[in-house]
Steps between C-alpha positions, in 0.01 A plus 500: 500500500318389182697215332626538151264227370199674648603833347541329161172342520347815602650678206398205264142548650505861407631423151231239420183492723353213297498141591438195276358280784292754668178636363560860410328754728481771234501495128670176337862536395478547119816299413546183293728203607798606305509843646450348837791268447718802392394707791567204740857462359560870508364510851731213605811672365402836673425309825856346493660850418300657790587221737869535411499871559310469821732241625810717410610708793511872384808541717680255296444702198632807674798318619594386155472853374707633786759230446526583133542875589764407760684300252498796263611738777786262598609484138500868462688543830757244382539693167519834686783361735701387197464851347588668824812256537594567141473876550700475817771312313498745229525791742791329681669451162437859411660623822798274451542638141480855636760422768726343242454804276593728790822305581591491133455886486725534797764273343471690174539833676792378692685363189417838323663686780789271501541547123493874530747490798736273293470735207573803721782313661649409148467868415681592815783253441575626163482877552626560851623374828359400843664603823403512869540777759379521857261189458339638185530385133586742229543489128694732280385552140805549286316433173317837446483849606171655597353810660444477879130449455537242232769315704259491796223354267736242371569385859132501604397285201744234635365513848738753651572873515811713469752424758459638850826401676528478887774426738856598390422730196853534393554115495187489284653766261825290471303190389320707230828649410671152446212389280477834301858573446552260199220690320633858547545673170715790407280768638610733786269314725245222497203439729263232627150584618395399865150533664496852640381848392385842612238530221228533762677784705833658391773441739319210680625171352270209559545131415241355265333336803431847643762506784748774518869449450716494822650823605854351472442392135848497342446744210794618298636818633275794411211280397211495454535846318203490258727643225310686235177450715412152352707241701236310688601133499766299688782335300823323558760699307839392382756785407726359254777744539536487868390136511271576790136395555225638723133595537378789296178682394441508122238585233231220517436489125865413411568129408688300760559142589316411819474270802186317604404371842325170484 
């Protein structure tokens, strides 16, 4: 391999083919001494620069460039990891906030339901009376008289329906009677709505759940008779003169107290 110095000298020879101590083979160099000195100095500077470049391994320059690039890549990766970590933290925080909001909504909904239940219970306590029969809970409204349809809607709004007693139906009626008796007026008879009718099919009384009344249902004698052709709803009826009570069919649109099953 040609040495760096030889290459430099070769280049210098190409740059200036003249020589001060050798008789020129061609035409004489037309330069004065000052120009020669300047050229010599310039040549020396370029010679050192060329030697420096020739002595510098090109791979070193490439390594420096790659090292610089690697440093930049590492810095970018570090910054990217910081951003990813920050985003992950923000996402986890967001998920936690969402979960907290979900739990809060559940608590608010639960308290709202409880508040409504307490309001309904307060209304129940002030206007009527609870009682139990055959393992079921009932409520008698003694505060207002409504039609059979409106009575049923009143019960449904409060989470129930008109009463559908089971078991000993005479015993059920006795409980209703004891709660109702203090509110009996001066009329010949007073009634309380219960949850059965033959609105769908005349003569076939069904509970509001859709099941049929038992065959041995204890109707008052001669009932149901559909008097006047419009008696389609079941009531408890109290006859003030005979002081008797029983089950009867009556006109649905007439206002009555009523019993809800909860």
